[in-house]
ZAGUVO-916873 format. One record per residue (C-alpha): residue number from 1; residue in one letter; x, y, z. Coordinates in steps of 0.02 Angstrom, whole numbers, plus 50000, padded with zeros to 5 digits. Example, Ala and Ser with C-alpha at 12.3 -4.5 7.8 and 13.67 -1.06 7.14 Angstrom:
REC, 1, a, 50615, 49775, 50390
REC, 2, s, 50684, 49947, 50357
This chain:
REC, 1, m, 50238, 51769, 51276
REC, 2, n, 50106, 51903, 51249
REC, 3, e, 49926, 51873, 51201
REC, 4, s, 49944, 51929, 51020
REC, 5, s, 50091, 51813, 50990
REC, 6, l, 49997, 51666, 51065
REC, 7, s, 49845, 51705, 50956
REC, 8, r, 49954, 51713, 50801
REC, 9, q, 50033, 51543, 50838
REC, 10, t, 49861, 51467, 50866
REC, 11, t, 49802, 51535, 50698
REC, 12, l, 49955, 51463, 50610
REC, 13, r, 49923, 51293, 50686
REC, 14, k, 49744, 51292, 50626
REC, 15, k, 49792, 51344, 50448
REC, 16, h, 49820, 51192, 50340
REC, 17, w, 49985, 51197, 50247
REC, 18, i, 49906, 51163, 50078
REC, 19, t, 49801, 51323, 50090
REC, 20, d, 49952, 51432, 50128
REC, 21, p, 49976, 51552, 49980
REC, 22, k, 50164, 51524, 49992
REC, 23, v, 50143, 51336, 49975
REC, 24, v, 50008, 51325, 49842
REC, 25, p, 50124, 51359, 49693
REC, 26, y, 50239, 51218, 49747
REC, 27, v, 50090, 51100, 49757
REC, 28, l, 50007, 51149, 49594
REC, 29, y, 50161, 51168, 49485
REC, 30, p, 50211, 50983, 49478
REC, 31, f, 50030, 50930, 49447
REC, 32, i, 50000, 51056, 49308
REC, 33, s, 50170, 51018, 49231
REC, 34, t, 50131, 50832, 49228
REC, 35, i, 49966, 50864, 49139
REC, 36, m, 50053, 50972, 49009
REC, 37, m, 50195, 50847, 48984
REC, 38, s, 50071, 50707, 48952
REC, 39, f, 50022, 50796, 48791
REC, 40, q, 50201, 50824, 48735
REC, 41, r, 50346, 50730, 48657
REC, 42, i, 50501, 50775, 48756
REC, 43, d, 50670, 50736, 48678
REC, 44, g, 50764, 50852, 48793
REC, 45, p, 50740, 51016, 48886
REC, 46, d, 50750, 51115, 48724
REC, 47, n, 50657, 50994, 48611
REC, 48, v, 50474, 50988, 48663
REC, 49, e, 50331, 50960, 48542
REC, 50, w, 50145, 50960, 48573
REC, 51, i, 50070, 50797, 48507
REC, 52, g, 49895, 50801, 48579
REC, 53, t, 49828, 50634, 48644
REC, 54, a, 49960, 50528, 48555
REC, 55, n, 50039, 50472, 48720
REC, 56, y, 49871, 50411, 48785
REC, 57, e, 49835, 50322, 48621
REC, 58, k, 50002, 50231, 48627
REC, 59, l, 49981, 50192, 48811
REC, 60, w, 49867, 50042, 48794
REC, 61, n, 50001, 49921, 48738
REC, 62, r, 50041, 49745, 48795
REC, 63, n, 50170, 49798, 48925
REC, 64, f, 50053, 49925, 49004
REC, 65, k, 49908, 49802, 49010
REC, 66, q, 50022, 49674, 49093
REC, 67, a, 50081, 49803, 49221
REC, 68, l, 49900, 49852, 49252
REC, 69, a, 49848, 49671, 49282
REC, 70, t, 49997, 49643, 49397
REC, 71, t, 49956, 49799, 49497
REC, 72, f, 49772, 49757, 49518
REC, 73, r, 49812, 49578, 49568
REC, 74, y, 49942, 49635, 49694
REC, 75, a, 49832, 49776, 49763
REC, 76, f, 49685, 49657, 49787
REC, 77, w, 49782, 49527, 49885
REC, 78, d, 49877, 49664, 49976
REC, 79, v, 49714, 49736, 50042
REC, 80, v, 49644, 49564, 50087
REC, 81, v, 49799, 49505, 50180
REC, 82, l, 49851, 49668, 50262
REC, 83, t, 49674, 49700, 50323
REC, 84, i, 49627, 49530, 50393
REC, 85, v, 49790, 49456, 50462
REC, 86, p, 49842, 49608, 50567
REC, 87, l, 49664, 49623, 50633
REC, 88, i, 49670, 49443, 50697
REC, 89, f, 49836, 49473, 50784
REC, 90, a, 49776, 49639, 50856
REC, 91, v, 49620, 49559, 50931
REC, 92, i, 49726, 49420, 51009
REC, 93, l, 49854, 49542, 51080
REC, 94, n, 49717, 49655, 51147
REC, 95, s, 49618, 49513, 51227
REC, 96, g, 49735, 49499, 51376
REC, 97, s, 49766, 49314, 51346
REC, 98, v, 49945, 49344, 51284
REC, 99, k, 50087, 49373, 51406
REC, 100, y, 50203, 49520, 51370
REC, 101, p, 50097, 49598, 51230
REC, 102, s, 50215, 49748, 51219
REC, 103, f, 50357, 49631, 51171
REC, 104, f, 50257, 49556, 51028
REC, 105, k, 50202, 49728, 50969
REC, 106, s, 50386, 49777, 50957
REC, 107, v, 50432, 49617, 50867
REC, 108, y, 50295, 49640, 50738
REC, 109, f, 50339, 49823, 50713
REC, 110, i, 50527, 49800, 50688
REC, 111, p, 50514, 49742, 50504
REC, 112, a, 50438, 49913, 50458
REC, 113, l, 50603, 49993, 50509
REC, 114, t, 50711, 49885, 50398
REC, 115, s, 50775, 49933, 50226
REC, 116, t, 50663, 49877, 50083
REC, 117, i, 50814, 49838, 49974
REC, 118, v, 50894, 49729, 50107
REC, 119, v, 50730, 49637, 50138
REC, 120, g, 50708, 49613, 49950
REC, 121, i, 50880, 49536, 49934
REC, 122, v, 50847, 49418, 50080
REC, 123, f, 50680, 49363, 50006
REC, 124, r, 50760, 49344, 49833
REC, 125, l, 50887, 49225, 49907
REC, 126, a, 50758, 49135, 50014
REC, 127, f, 50645, 49106, 49864
REC, 128, g, 50781, 49069, 49738
REC, 129, s, 50766, 48942, 49599
REC, 130, l, 50903, 48827, 49664
REC, 131, p, 50852, 48669, 49760
REC, 132, t, 50958, 48731, 49905
REC, 133, a, 50855, 48889, 49927
REC, 134, p, 50764, 48890, 50097
REC, 135, a, 50590, 48893, 50017
REC, 136, n, 50632, 48746, 49904
REC, 137, r, 50708, 48651, 50051
REC, 138, l, 50543, 48674, 50141
REC, 139, l, 50450, 48604, 49990
REC, 140, a, 50569, 48455, 49987
REC, 141, l, 50517, 48411, 50166
REC, 142, f, 50341, 48381, 50098
REC, 143, g, 50402, 48286, 49946
REC, 144, l, 50367, 48430, 49826
REC, 145, p, 50482, 48480, 49682
REC, 146, p, 50577, 48646, 49688
REC, 147, k, 50499, 48800, 49608
REC, 148, d, 50564, 48948, 49511
REC, 149, w, 50471, 49065, 49627
REC, 150, l, 50511, 49230, 49542
REC, 151, m, 50496, 49169, 49363
REC, 152, f, 50306, 49154, 49358
REC, 153, a, 50167, 49277, 49396
REC, 154, d, 50072, 49173, 49526
REC, 155, t, 50220, 49122, 49633
REC, 156, g, 50305, 49290, 49610
REC, 157, n, 50150, 49380, 49670
REC, 158, f, 50143, 49262, 49820
REC, 159, v, 50321, 49308, 49869
REC, 160, l, 50283, 49493, 49845
REC, 161, i, 50129, 49483, 49957
REC, 162, l, 50226, 49384, 50087
REC, 163, l, 50362, 49517, 50088
REC, 164, t, 50233, 49656, 50107
REC, 165, l, 50142, 49563, 50246
REC, 166, w, 50304, 49536, 50341
REC, 167, r, 50352, 49719, 50326
REC, 168, w, 50188, 49809, 50361
REC, 169, m, 50087, 49691, 50469
REC, 170, g, 50156, 49769, 50629
REC, 171, v, 50105, 49944, 50577
REC, 172, n, 49925, 49892, 50547
REC, 173, i, 49923, 49795, 50710
REC, 174, i, 49965, 49956, 50802
REC, 175, y, 49825, 50047, 50711
REC, 176, y, 49699, 49913, 50756
REC, 177, i, 49752, 49901, 50938
REC, 178, s, 49734, 50090, 50958
REC, 179, g, 49556, 50075, 50891
REC, 180, l, 49513, 49926, 51000
REC, 181, q, 49577, 50010, 51158
REC, 182, a, 49465, 50160, 51124
REC, 183, i, 49308, 50051, 51138
REC, 184, p, 49230, 50065, 51312
REC, 185, t, 49254, 49906, 51413
REC, 186, e, 49077, 49925, 51480
REC, 187, l, 49010, 49867, 51312
REC, 188, y, 49103, 49702, 51325
REC, 189, e, 49050, 49678, 51507
REC, 190, a, 48868, 49706, 51461
REC, 191, a, 48884, 49585, 51314
REC, 192, k, 48956, 49452, 51428
REC, 193, i, 48813, 49473, 51549
REC, 194, d, 48691, 49450, 51405
REC, 195, g, 48783, 49288, 51358
REC, 196, a, 48868, 49348, 51198
REC, 197, s, 49011, 49240, 51139
REC, 198, s, 49183, 49306, 51092
REC, 199, v, 49139, 49294, 50908
REC, 200, q, 48977, 49391, 50934
REC, 201, q, 49070, 49524, 51033
REC, 202, f, 49194, 49543, 50892
REC, 203, f, 49064, 49565, 50755
REC, 204, h, 48942, 49672, 50855
REC, 205, i, 49060, 49776, 50963
REC, 206, s, 49242, 49769, 50906
REC, 207, l, 49216, 49779, 50718
REC, 208, p, 49090, 49924, 50722
REC, 209, g, 49198, 50011, 50852
REC, 210, i, 49354, 50012, 50743
REC, 211, k, 49264, 50057, 50581
REC, 212, p, 49356, 50225, 50562
REC, 213, v, 49522, 50136, 50588
REC, 214, l, 49471, 49999, 50467
REC, 215, i, 49428, 50128, 50333
REC, 216, y, 49596, 50213, 50360
REC, 217, v, 49694, 50049, 50351
REC, 218, i, 49607, 49995, 50191
REC, 219, t, 49631, 50166, 50113
REC, 220, i, 49818, 50174, 50144
REC, 221, t, 49836, 49992, 50092
REC, 222, v, 49750, 50028, 49926
REC, 223, l, 49866, 50176, 49900
REC, 224, g, 50018, 50071, 49946
REC, 225, g, 49962, 49930, 49831
REC, 226, f, 49946, 50041, 49679
REC, 227, a, 50105, 50138, 49720
REC, 228, m, 50212, 49984, 49749
REC, 229, f, 50382, 49998, 49665
REC, 230, t, 50529, 49973, 49782
REC, 231, e, 50479, 49797, 49835
REC, 232, s, 50466, 49742, 49654
REC, 233, v, 50636, 49816, 49610
REC, 234, a, 50713, 49737, 49765
REC, 235, l, 50647, 49564, 49719
REC, 236, w, 50678, 49562, 49532
REC, 237, a, 50807, 49701, 49504
REC, 238, q, 50844, 49694, 49317
REC, 239, n, 50800, 49509, 49303
REC, 240, n, 50613, 49527, 49276
REC, 241, p, 50567, 49383, 49158
REC, 242, g, 50423, 49434, 49047
REC, 243, g, 50386, 49581, 49162
REC, 244, v, 50298, 49467, 49290
REC, 245, g, 50340, 49585, 49433
REC, 246, r, 50322, 49750, 49342
REC, 247, t, 50187, 49864, 49413
REC, 248, i, 50117, 50025, 49341
REC, 249, v, 50243, 50129, 49438
REC, 250, g, 50382, 50015, 49376
REC, 251, y, 50318, 50034, 49198
REC, 252, m, 50312, 50223, 49220
REC, 253, y, 50493, 50221, 49282
REC, 254, m, 50548, 50111, 49136
REC, 255, v, 50462, 50222, 49006
REC, 256, g, 50524, 50384, 49082
REC, 257, f, 50705, 50343, 49121
REC, 258, y, 50753, 50192, 49015
REC, 259, k, 50658, 50242, 48858
REC, 260, n, 50679, 50428, 48892
REC, 261, n, 50496, 50462, 48856
REC, 262, m, 50442, 50579, 48995
REC, 263, g, 50283, 50627, 48902
REC, 264, m, 50214, 50451, 48904
REC, 265, a, 50277, 50426, 49082
REC, 266, s, 50173, 50577, 49132
REC, 267, a, 50022, 50502, 49047
REC, 268, v, 50050, 50339, 49143
REC, 269, g, 50059, 50436, 49306
REC, 270, l, 49896, 50527, 49273
REC, 271, v, 49807, 50365, 49226
REC, 272, l, 49871, 50289, 49388
REC, 273, l, 49808, 50440, 49485
REC, 274, g, 49636, 50421, 49407
REC, 275, l, 49631, 50234, 49446
REC, 276, v, 49680, 50261, 49627
REC, 277, l, 49549, 50398, 49649
REC, 278, v, 49411, 50290, 49574
REC, 279, v, 49458, 50134, 49674
REC, 280, n, 49472, 50230, 49838
REC, 281, l, 49309, 50321, 49806
REC, 282, l, 49218, 50157, 49774
REC, 283, q, 49296, 50081, 49929
REC, 284, l, 49242, 50229, 50037
REC, 285, i, 49065, 50223, 49967
REC, 286, a, 49055, 50035, 49997
REC, 287, m, 49108, 50058, 50179
REC, 288, g, 48982, 50196, 50209
REC, 289, f, 49110, 50334, 50235
REC, 290, f, 48996, 50467, 50163
REC, 291, k, 48839, 50413, 50254
REC, 292, k, 48777, 50524, 50392
REC, 293, e, 48762, 50440, 50560
REC, 294, d, 48589, 50443, 50638
């Protein structure tokens, strides 16, 4: 390989794909088309009418507000659970007190490789409304009556969070462990000499050391929480009583494909994009992402 060819390959690697003139049209076209469609009534490919902001004015209905509340509630608990629980397991696995840590890492990561639909069906059966369902059998051991888990917003959201935790906990554990292993061991040795406890070492060494990883995990968890769709469909399918499990993405899908209103579906998508940008921006500001280090 000659020098000019090597230089050309190096330049191509450094060039980000989104700045490539050949790629830009494919990136911008869907975004611009969605903005245009949000101001249109689309009754077919040959029947398009500009209606101004009518789609946005009709958007704030009861179903959308319910989907919005469900999404925010799910995203909040999704961030809380998928940030804290995997961090606890990662610290334990990285402490050296657990035998065969690689085995446990594999066990926790396996659920991320499973099909969402299959997992949803299993959870739907496990948290069924019949007294013989595994979850209700567990309640019976404590003398509690059976529940219709997926029929109400609170219990349905609990099952949804449990499903998400089971699936994605292993991925976040791997992220955290990679951050923890990058912290110099000399810091912990010096802290031990100074008499710092394990809790003090965690809050003063481990937590500040994995701050970039923590910001990344929270960011992708926020994105995943607001974009959640497949898990909801897998749990409720078409039996979604009162829309208790319907998120904004689910509402967008329903409006676009069931009601054949792609204009309003585009408006829903843009509102979701704006919400995600605002929430992530506030989260990054709160965590000091934009602050310059001294």
